[in-house]
C-alpha positions in Angstrom: -5.8 -1.2 21.1 -5.7 -3.1 17.9 -8.4 -5.3 16.5 -7.9 -9.0 15.5 -5.8 -9.3 12.5 -6.8 -10.8 9.2 -5.6 -14.4 8.5 -4.5 -16.2 5.4 -8.0 -17.8 5.2 -9.8 -14.5 5.4 -12.0 -13.6 2.4 -11.1 -10.3 0.7 -12.7 -7.3 2.3 -15.8 -5.8 0.6 -14.0 -2.5 -0.2 -12.5 -0.8 -2.1 -14.3 -0.7 -5.4 -13.3 -2.9 -8.2 -12.5 0.3 -10.2 -9.9 1.3 -7.6 -8.3 -2.2 -7.6 -8.2 -2.2 -11.4 -6.5 1.2 -11.3 -4.0 -0.1 -8.8 -3.2 -3.1 -11.0 -3.2 -1.2 -14.3 -1.1 1.7 -13.0 1.5 -0.8 -11.7 1.7 -2.6 -15.1 1.9 0.7 -17.0 4.6 2.3 -14.8 6.8 -0.7 -14.0 6.2 -2.9 -17.0 5.4 -5.8 -14.6 2.2 -7.5 -13.7 1.1 -7.1 -10.1 -1.2 -10.1 -10.4 -1.2 -13.0 -12.8 -3.5 -13.0 -15.8 -6.6 -15.1 -15.5 -6.9 -14.9 -11.8 -9.5 -13.0 -9.7 -7.7 -9.7 -9.0 -9.4 -9.1 -5.7 -8.3 -12.5 -4.3 -4.9 -12.2 -5.9 -4.2 -8.8 -4.3 -5.6 -9.8 -0.9 -3.6 -13.1 -0.7 -0.4 -11.8 -2.4 2.7 -13.0 -0.6 3.9 -9.4 -0.1 2.4 -6.2 1.3 0.3 -4.0 -1.0 -1.1 -0.7 0.3 -2.7 2.3 -1.4 -3.9 5.8 -0.4 -6.0 8.4 -2.0 -5.4 12.1 -2.8 -7.0 13.7 0.2 -5.2 16.7 1.7 -4.0 14.2 4.4 -4.0 11.0 2.3 -5.8 8.0 3.9 -5.2 4.4 3.1 -8.0 2.9 1.1 -6.4 -0.5 0.6 -4.2 -2.8 2.5 -4.0 -6.5 1.7 -3.9 -9.3 4.3 -0.1 -9.1 4.7 -0.3 -5.4 5.3 -3.0 -5.7 8.0 -0.8 -8.4 9.7 2.3 -6.3 9.5 0.7 -3.1 10.6 -1.3 -5.0 13.3 -4.7 -3.6 12.3 -8.0 -4.8 11.1 -9.5 -3.6 7.8 -11.8 -0.9 9.2 -9.0 0.6 11.2 -6.5 0.5 8.4 -8.7 2.2 5.8 -9.3 5.2 8.2 -5.5 5.7 8.8 -3.8 8.7 7.3 -0.9 7.1 5.6 1.6 9.6 7.1 0.9 8.0 10.5 2.4 4.7 9.3 5.8 6.4 9.7 7.5 7.7 12.9 7.1 11.4 13.5 10.8 12.1 12.8 10.7 10.1 9.6 7.6 11.8 8.1 9.7 14.4 6.4 11.6 11.6 4.6 8.3 10.0 3.7 7.1 13.3 2.2 10.2 13.5 0.1 9.6 10.0 -1.2 6.0 10.8 -2.2 7.2 14.0 -4.0 9.7 11.9 -5.9 7.0 9.4 -6.9 4.7 12.2 -7.9 7.4 13.6 -10.1 8.7 10.3 -11.6 5.6 8.2 -11.6 7.2 5.2 -9.9 10.3 4.2 -7.9 11.5 0.7 -7.3 14.1 1.2 -4.6 12.4 2.7 -1.5 13.5 1.7 2.0 12.2 3.2 5.2 11.0 2.6 8.8 7.3 2.1 9.6 5.3 1.6 12.7 2.6 -0.9 13.5 -0.5 0.0 15.6 1.3 -1.3 18.7 4.4 0.8 18.1 6.5 -2.1 16.7 9.1 -0.7 14.3 10.1 -2.4 11.1 12.2 -1.4 8.1 10.8 -2.0 4.6 13.3 -2.6 1.8 13.1 -2.6 -2.0 9.6 -1.2 -2.1 8.0 -0.3 -5.4 5.9 2.9 -5.0 3.8 4.2 -7.9 1.2 6.7 -8.8 -2.4 5.5 -9.4 -3.0 7.2 -12.7 -6.0 6.6 -14.9 -6.0 6.5 -18.7 -6.8 10.3 -18.8 -3.6 11.0 -16.8 -5.5 11.9 -13.6 -3.7 10.8 -10.4 -6.0 9.1 -7.8 -3.3 8.4 -5.2 -0.3 6.3 -4.7 0.4 2.6 -3.9 3.3 0.6 -2.6 4.3 -3.1 -2.7 7.1 -4.8 -0.9 8.0 -8.3 0.3 11.0 -7.5 2.4 10.8 -6.1 5.9 12.9 -6.5 9.0 11.9 -5.9 12.6 13.9 -3.2 14.4 
């Protein structure tokens, strides 16, 4: 059973830390050469209210999402507290998890990809295909990887 979804008017959730959000933004800029949020705006609000989906997971043995913006929560049909406890592998169908693992290996090797497409599942089992996703490593200035993130604004129901 899923919780009520976030709405456009929702305030940004209290987590994750500003340090993690800064790493998400800075890594995207460094690896893609493009800004994830406009200069001069509050990054927490800009990420939360972005028109596309933005998600990120950590480096646990079974990586868990630590961030999903408002659009992500709507698409995956989850509330914040449920989403940030979800192992990211569970966002893909069991048969497609091997494909997802290959994607993450490619991102780990290359730092960033800009052409990912794949099928994902909402909490209710609704399937959708994401297209033209940017997936990147969350790497700090010392070169330490703290996880991976993805952003996309194209998805199709299946």
